[in-house]
C-alpha positions, 0 to 999 in steps of 0.5 A: 451226643455223648455228653447226654449219655455221660450226664445220664450215667452220672445222674443214674448213679446219684439217682439211687440215693435220691429216690428217682428225682434226678431221673425225672429231671433228666427226662424233662431235660431230654424232652425239652432238648428233643422238642427244641431239636424237632422244632428246629428241624420243622422250622428248617423244613418249613423255611423254604415254604415260608421263603416261598410264601414271603416271596409270593407275598412280596411279588403280589404286593409289588404287582398290587403297587404297580396296578395301584400306580396305573390306576392312580395315573389313569384317574389323574388323566381322567380328572384332567380330561374332565377338567378340560371338558368342563372348560370346554362346556363353559366356553361353549356356554359363553359362545352360545350366549354371545351367539344369542346376543348377536342374534338378538342384536340382528333381530332388533336391527331388522325390526328397526330397519323395517320400521 
């Protein structure tokens, strides 16, 4: 970064005439540039970790979506079975009512024949 040393040299020459204000400004600029560079380095180091975390999240989300889909399909299948069972229960009640009516009719016929 030769540009920084060149700028620093010029500022140092001018700084003698302005009582140190250039040096303070230069040091602030250097701190900002270094912090920015360090932040970029830290980000570059963390990027694989962030990528891994993002992939793990995506994979977990995909697995969750798959599990959710399985559960939804299973729930739909159970609802269908429940509806079939309800229909069968209604049919069984109707058949029981028919059998009861038939039994009553047969009993009445027997009574009529015995009299």
